[in-house]
C-alpha positions in Angstrom: 18.9 10.7 1.7 18.2 11.6 5.4 15.3 11.2 7.6 14.5 15.0 7.1 14.5 14.6 3.4 12.0 17.2 2.0 8.5 16.3 0.2 9.1 16.8 -3.5 6.2 17.9 -5.7 5.1 16.4 -8.9 7.5 18.8 -10.9 10.6 18.7 -8.4 13.5 16.2 -9.2 16.2 14.3 -7.2 19.5 13.1 -8.9 20.2 9.4 -7.9 23.7 8.2 -8.0 24.9 6.8 -11.3 23.5 3.1 -11.7 26.9 1.6 -12.0 27.2 2.4 -8.2 24.6 0.0 -7.3 25.5 -3.0 -5.0 25.8 -6.4 -6.5 22.2 -6.9 -5.4 21.3 -3.8 -7.1 20.7 -1.4 -4.1 21.5 2.2 -5.2 20.2 4.4 -2.3 18.9 4.3 1.1 16.2 6.8 2.7 14.4 9.6 1.4 10.6 9.4 1.0 8.2 8.5 -1.4 6.7 11.9 -2.3 5.4 12.4 -6.0 8.5 14.1 -7.5 11.0 11.5 -5.8 9.0 8.6 -7.3 8.9 10.1 -10.8 12.5 11.1 -10.3 13.3 7.4 -9.5 11.3 5.6 -12.3 12.7 8.2 -14.8 16.3 7.2 -13.9 15.8 3.6 -13.9 15.3 3.2 -10.1 12.3 1.7 -8.1 11.7 1.4 -4.3 11.5 -2.1 -2.7 11.7 -2.6 1.2 10.0 -4.3 4.0 8.0 -2.9 6.8 10.1 -1.2 9.5 13.0 -1.0 7.1 14.4 2.2 5.4 13.3 3.0 1.8 15.7 0.8 -0.5 16.1 2.4 -4.0 17.0 -0.4 -6.5 18.3 -0.4 -10.0 19.5 -4.2 -10.6 21.6 -5.7 -13.5 20.1 -7.4 -15.4 16.7 -5.7 -15.7 13.6 -7.9 -16.4 11.3 -6.4 -19.1 8.5 -7.1 -21.6 8.8 -5.7 -25.2 4.9 -5.5 -26.2 5.5 -6.8 -29.7 7.1 -10.1 -28.0 4.2 -10.6 -25.6 3.5 -14.6 -25.7 0.0 -15.6 -25.3 -0.3 -19.4 -25.1 -3.1 -21.5 -27.0 -4.7 -22.3 -23.4 -4.8 -18.3 -22.7 -6.0 -17.5 -26.1 -8.9 -20.0 -25.4 -9.6 -18.3 -21.8 -9.8 -14.9 -23.5 -12.2 -16.2 -26.0 -14.4 -17.8 -23.7 -15.2 -14.2 -22.1 -15.6 -15.4 -18.7 -13.7 -12.2 -17.5 -14.0 -8.4 -18.3 -11.2 -6.1 -18.0 -11.1 -2.4 -17.1 -8.4 0.3 -16.6 -8.3 2.7 -13.8 -11.5 1.5 -12.8 -10.5 0.9 -9.0 -7.1 1.7 -8.2 -7.6 1.9 -4.4 -8.8 -1.9 -4.4 -6.2 -2.9 -6.8 -3.4 -2.0 -4.8 -4.9 -3.0 -1.6 -5.4 -6.3 -2.8 -1.9 -6.5 -4.2 -0.6 -5.8 -0.8 -2.7 -8.3 0.8 -2.0 -11.2 -1.8 0.3 -14.1 -0.2 3.6 -14.4 -1.9 5.6 -17.5 -2.2 8.7 -17.5 0.3 7.5 -14.3 1.7 5.8 -13.9 5.3 4.5 -10.3 4.6 4.3 -7.7 2.1 6.4 -5.0 0.8 3.5 -3.0 -0.3 3.5 -1.0 2.9 0.5 1.6 4.1 3.1 4.1 3.2 3.8 2.8 -0.3 -0.2 2.4 -1.0 -0.7 6.2 0.3 2.0 7.4 -2.0 0.7 5.4 -5.2 -2.6 6.6 -4.6 -1.3 10.1 -4.6 0.4 9.2 -7.9 -2.6 7.7 -9.2 -4.8 11.0 -8.5 -1.9 13.0 -10.4 -2.5 10.6 -13.6 0.7 8.9 -13.5 0.0 5.5 -11.8 -2.7 3.1 -13.4 -4.5 -0.2 -12.4 -6.0 -2.8 -14.5 -9.0 -4.7 -13.1 -10.2 -8.2 -14.0 -13.8 -9.0 -13.3 -15.8 -12.2 -13.0 -19.7 -12.5 -12.4 -19.5 -8.6 -11.2 -16.5 -9.1 -8.5 -12.8 -8.4 -8.9 -11.1 -11.5 -9.8 -7.4 -9.9 -10.3 -5.5 -7.0 -11.3 -2.3 -5.0 -11.5 -0.9 -1.7 -11.0 2.1 0.5 -12.0 3.4 3.8 -13.2 3.7 5.3 -16.8 6.0 7.6 -18.2 6.6 8.6 -21.8 6.2 5.1 -23.8 7.5 3.0 -20.7 5.1 1.3 -18.2 6.8 0.4 -15.0 4.9 -2.5 -13.4 4.6 -2.8 -9.8 2.6 -5.9 -8.5 -0.6 -8.1 -9.6 -2.8 -10.5 -7.9 -5.4 -13.1 -8.5 -8.4 -14.6 -6.8 -9.4 -16.7 -9.8 -7.3 -18.8 -11.8 -5.8 -17.1 -15.1 -7.3 -13.7 -14.1 -3.9 -11.9 -13.5 -2.8 -13.2 -16.9 -5.9 -12.2 -18.8 -5.6 -8.6 -17.4 -1.9 -8.6 -18.3 -2.2 -9.9 -21.7 -5.0 -7.4 -22.7 -3.4 -4.3 -21.0 -0.1 -5.4 -23.1 -2.1 -5.5 -26.2 -3.5 -2.1 -25.6 -0.1 -0.7 -24.8 1.2 -2.2 -28.0 -1.5 -0.5 -30.1 -0.7 3.0 -28.2 3.0 2.5 -29.3 4.4 1.8 -25.8 7.8 0.4 -26.3 8.8 -1.3 -23.0 7.0 -3.0 -19.6 9.6 -2.7 -16.9 9.0 -5.8 -14.8 12.1 -5.0 -12.7 12.9 -8.6 -11.5 12.4 -12.1 -12.7 9.3 -14.0 -12.1 8.3 -17.1 -13.6 4.8 -16.0 -14.1 5.9 -13.2 -16.7 8.5 -15.1 -18.2 5.8 -17.5 -19.6 4.2 -14.2 -20.9 7.2 -13.3 -23.0 9.4 -11.3 -20.2 13.2 -11.5 -20.5 16.5 -10.1 -18.8 18.3 -7.6 -20.6 21.5 -5.8 -19.4 20.9 -2.8 -17.3 22.6 -0.5 -19.8 20.5 -1.5 -22.5 17.3 -1.3 -20.3 18.7 2.5 -19.6 19.3 3.3 -23.2 15.6 2.0 -23.9 14.3 4.0 -21.1 15.9 7.2 -22.4 14.4 6.9 -25.6 10.8 6.1 -24.0 10.8 8.9 -22.0 11.3 11.3 -25.1 7.7 10.4 -26.0 4.7 12.2 -24.1 3.3 11.1 -21.1 -0.2 9.6 -21.0 -1.4 11.1 -17.8 -5.1 10.9 -17.0 -7.6 8.1 -16.5 -6.9 5.2 -18.8 -10.2 3.8 -18.9 -11.4 6.7 -20.8 -8.2 7.3 -22.9 -8.0 4.0 -24.0 -11.8 2.9 -24.0 -12.0 2.1 -27.8 -8.8 0.0 -27.9 -9.9 -1.9 -25.2 -13.3 -2.8 -26.4 -12.2 -3.5 -29.8 -9.7 -6.2 -28.6 -12.3 -7.7 -26.1 -14.9 -7.9 -28.9 -12.2 -9.6 -31.3 -11.3 -12.0 -28.6 -15.1 -12.8 -28.2 -15.8 -11.3 -25.0 -19.2 -9.6 -24.6 -19.2 -6.0 -25.4 -22.1 -5.5 -22.9 -19.6 -6.2 -20.1 -17.4 -3.4 -20.9 -17.7 0.2 -19.8 
């Protein structure tokens, strides 16, 4: 994948090498670009970009793969109480630009900078406008307190990053989001690589081969393109009311 790699539109595709050709760390390719067709090609083949500023684009397909099955979401008693207190409200696709920019600015333990480069921000904003990338916003007292974003294809959601400015905000958003995905028949949330934060919510490592089988099955389902705040408005409101949140706070 050279420096002059062409821009790929939404419906154009690139074939990555077979996943078993990845390095022991999980690197499958170097270079290319972050055009819509390239990103969609990557996710549909179990590949994702992850690289540092100033470095070439690295494409990853690690083994094992860290995933969450929506029906195995673990909600602790303390988090269930936090949901019932109703101090947060949650929206989908309400402010994608702010979420990805705040994820980029969030400090990461053991990291001096961010892998969410200006190039990535621009590319995922474009993917959002096309209806493939989505955000979750968590609000407290009218201000954004946390959130997450990722990409959806078929019945699979590929999580990219999350942030929190208030304790429990990102967990509240993630839990509410996965509960809606479960109602909508999503089969898998791809969390890519292990984090203790998501392990506490039920995510687990599975072999890459099994992940690719599940991905293939999930891609056979129709895409849910568009604004998820509108598409999933009823489910989000019903869940929030059931947990005791104020329905008046919701869109």
